[in-house]
N, C-alpha and C positions, 0 to 999 in steps of 0.2 A: 744451664742457668739463665735466668731472665736478665735482661738489661736493666740497670738501675740508674735513676736520676736523683739528684739532690732535690728533696721536697721543698726547699726554699727557693732555689734559683733555676732548677731543672737542668743543671749542668750534668753531663754524663759522669758517673762515678763507678768505681769497681766495688765488688763485694767486700774487699779487704780494706777499703778506705776508712780513715778515722776522722778526716776533716775534708770539707769541700774546698778544692783548690781555687774555686772561683769566688764564692761568697764568704769563705772561712768559717762557716757554721760547723759545729761538731756534728759528725755523722755516727750513727749507730744502727745496726741491723735489729729490727724488731720482729722476732719470730712470730709473735701473735698477730702482727699485721702483714707479715712477709714483705717488708719494704726496708730500704736503706733510707732512714729518716734524718732530716736536719732537726736537731733538738735545741730548744731555747731554755735557758736556765733562769728559774725564779730567784728572788732575793733569798729564799730559805734554802737554796741549793738544789731544789727539785728540778729535774729536766722534764720538758713537756714537748709533746707532739700534738698540736691542737689543744683539745681540752683533756687529753689523757696524760697522766703523770708517769714518769719512768725514773729508774735509777740505773746507773752504770754498773756493769759487772765488777765485782771486787778485783778480778784479775786485770781489769783496766785501771782501776784506781791505784792498786798496789804494785803492779808489775808492767803495765802498759803492753799486755800481750793479747787483749781481747777487745772486740768492737761490737759486742752484743749488749743490748739493754734488757731490763727486766721491769715489768709493771711495778709501780711503786708499792702496791699493796702486797706483793709477793714477799713472804717471810724469808726467802732465800737471799743470800748475798751474791751467789754465783749465778751466772746465766744458765740457760738450759743446756748449753754445750759444756761449759766448764764444770758444772756439777757432776758430769759423768766421768771426769778425770779423777781417779782414786789416788794415783801416785804421780807426782810431777818429778821431773829430773832434779838431781842434786844441784841446786843453784850455786853451791860453793865451787863447783868445777867450771873451769874456763870454757866458754862457748855454750854452756848448757841453757842459759836464758834464751839465747838466739835460737838454739835447737828447739826449745819448748815452744817458742813463738811459731816456728814453722810447723811443728806437730799440731798445734791447736788450729792453725790456719787450715791445714788439710782436714782435720776433724770437723771443723765448722762447714767446710764444703760438703763433706759426707753427710752431715746431719741435715743440711739444707735439703738435699735430695730425699733423704729418708722421711723428713717431715712432710715434704710435698707429696710423697707417695702414701702418706697416712699409715706407714708401717709402725707396729708397736715399738715404742722407744721410751724406756723408763730406767731410772737409776737402780742398780742392783743394791739391795739392802737385805738385812736379815728377814724383814717382813715381806720383801719382794725378791725372792731368789731367782726369779725368771728375768730380772732386769739385766742391764749391761753396764760395765765399767771399763775404764782404760787405765793402764799402768805404763808409764814411760820410764824405762830403766836403762842404766848404763852397764856395760861389761865391767867387771871388777877384778882386781888382782888379789888373790888369796894371800894369807900370811906367808905361805911357802913359795910365793912368787909365781904360781900358776895363774892363768887367765880364766876367770869364770865368765863364760859367754851367756848373754841374754838371748833367748830365742824369741823372735817375733812369732806370735801365735795366739790361739784362742783356746780357752778351757772353761767350759760351763759359764759363759757370760763374761769372763774376764779376758779382755784383749790386751796383750802385752806388745808394745812396740819398742824395739831397741833404739835408743836415742841416736845411735850412730847413723841410722837410716836417714836422719835429717841432714847429714853431711853429703854434699854432692859427690865429692871425691870417693868417699867410702862406698856410697851406693853404686857408683859406676864401676868400682873395682869388683864389687859383689856381682853386679850384672855380667861383667866380662867373665869372671871366674865360673859363674853358673851357666854361661852360654845363653843368657836371656836376651831377647830382642828389645825388651821394654821393662823398666823397673822405676817406679816413682813412689814418692811418699804417699800421695793420695791413693795410688793403686794398692799399697799395703792396707790402708784403712778399709778400702772397699772389699778387698779379699777377705780380711779377717772378720768383718761384720757379716760377710756371706756365711761363714761357719756358724755364727750366732743365729742367723735367720734360718739356716737348715734345721737347727734344733727347734726353733719356734714355729716354722711354717710347714716343714716336711715330716719330721719325726712324728710317728704315731698319727699322721693325718691321712685323709683319703687319697692324697697325692703320692704317698710313699711308693706304691707299686709302679706307678708311671715313672717316678724318679728312677727306680731300680731298672726299669726297662731301658731307659735312656742313658743313665750314667753308670749302671752296674750296682752290685750288691755291697752296700757300705759295711756289712758285717764282716767283710774280709779283714784279716789282721792288718791294722793300720801301721804299726811299727815295722812289721815285716815288709810291707809294701814300700815304706820309706827307705829301708835298708837296701832293698832290691834296686830302687831307683838310683840311689846315690852310688851303688856299686857298679851297676850295669848301664845306667842311663836309660832314656826312654826307648820304646820300641822303634825300629827304623821307619815304620809307617805311621807314627803317632799323628801326623798332621791330617790324616784322613778322618780321624775320630775325635781329636781334641783341639781346644783353642790354643793350648800351649804345651810344651814338652812336660812341664811340671804337672799339668792337669792329668796326664796319663798315670800319675803315681797311684791314685786311689780315688774312688767315687766322691769322697768328701772334697778332695782337692779339685777334682773336675768341676764339681758344683761351685766351689768358691771362686775359681778362676773364671768360670762362665758368669757367675753372679756379678763379679767386679766388671766384667765386660759389658753387661747390660747397663750397669750404672754409668759406665763411660759413655755408652751410646745415648742414654737418656739425657745426660748433662750436655754433651756436645750438640745434640740435635735441638735441644731446647734453646741453647745459645744461638744456633744458626737460625732458628725460627724467630727468635727475639730480635735479632739484628737485621732480619730480612734477607738472609743469604739465599740466592737462587743460582742455578746453573742452567743456561740456555744455549745448548750447543748448536753449531751450524749444521751438523749431520744427525740424522735420526738414530744412527747406530752408536752414538756417543752418550755418556752418562748425562742425565738431566736431573734437575732437582728443583722442585717447588714444594716447600714444606707447608702442609695445611696449617691454618691459623688456629690450631688447637693445642692445648697444653698437654705434653706427654705425661706429666705427672698426674693429670686428671684422667688418664686412661682414654683420651679422646682420639687416639690413633691406633689402628689395629697393627698387629705385628708385621704383616706382609707389607703394609705401607711404610712402616718404620724401617725395615731391613732394606727396602729399595732406596729410601732416602739416605740411609747410612752408607751404603756402598757407593752412591754417587758423591756424597760429601767426602769420604775418605780418599776417593780418586783425586779430588781437587786438593785436599790437604797434602797428600804425598807429592803432588806436582809442585805445590807451593814450596814445601820444605826442600825438595831436590833443587829447585831453582835458587834457593838460598845456600846451597852447599851443605845442607844438613841431612841427617838420616831421615828415613820415612817417619812421619808422625804416627802412622798406623802400619806397623810391620807385621800384619796378620793376614792370613788367607782363611776364609770361612768355608769349610766343606759343608755339604748338605746335612751331614749328621750333626755338626756343630751348630748349624742354624736351628735345627730341631731342638737342641738343648737350650739355646738362647730363647727360643719361643716359649718353651715350658717355663722358664724363669720369669720372663716378662708377663706371662699370663698368671703366674703365681702372685706377683707383687702388684698387679694392677689394683687400685683401690677397691675395696669391697669384696674381693674374691674370697679371702679367708678370714675376714675380720667380723663375720656375722656370728661367730661362736667363740667361746673361750679358747685361747691358744694353749697348747700343752707347755709345761715347764720343761727346760732342757734337762737331759740326763747328765749327772755329774761324771766327770772323768773323760769326756771326749776331748782329749788334747789334740789340737790340730795346729800344725805349724806352717808358716809361710815357706 
């Protein structure tokens, strides 16, 4: 993600800020202008950035959980991100408003990257069945006292996230129980949207055969593969072929885990480039990093250049976190085969690769869980 500055006073601000702490101007992200803007309010209540008028997202006005704005002429009351949320958490339950805020923060970070990559992104409706929508649901207790669990997953453009994943304690318990080195709320969003884009970018496309060569045949029974994974665990040599143990479950999960990883890389490297991070070692055999001044989301860097920069950056990140007494920020080892999968995904999503023809609609019934 790029570095943002208040457009009024040029103070450094974060993507999640709602007010500049220096000049006290209201801040809002403007997806149409891709900037965090300081807005001034007219006497009639209209917010302006220069000569362009905006209105605040209804979820800002009513719930204070959004910091995106909408062009004043847009008939929608919700911003481009919030209008994709089809079901919000039950706000009568304690803690759910805070959880909803965290869910939307992660979703907005996801959408920032997707928009920058020019990936197809529209709301799922009866007239647009190929769109996407999000549902944030709680586990429920049935009348007989049993617990009905919500599975985080994707099904035909509907992405469901269990609200409990917004709780750090719950998420860490799940990470430990499932022997995962890494589990984040943003990671869930990136993983599940990967399933959606498999339907949009790979299914019935010219890239399907290459996908099967790299990831395997997705026509293998998905539920049987899941059952085998949870009963027997991953193969002992999974790290030679997969980005994570869960990726070894089925080609769909391998794609989604690898997809999420590419989005991690793009976001972190764009941040590093934006703030001017470089690594200049004293020895030639140590990792070096000078990121070209080109936007990753614009496809201005080839994959070889990107992976070299990534390996150097993660070396530094892990040393920083170890020095703070924390676990590795990047607890992964990339085998040659995994790198080949990441390259395939990166080359699939570079702007313009698959957007020159109408994309196929997803096939109903492809339930894929995290």
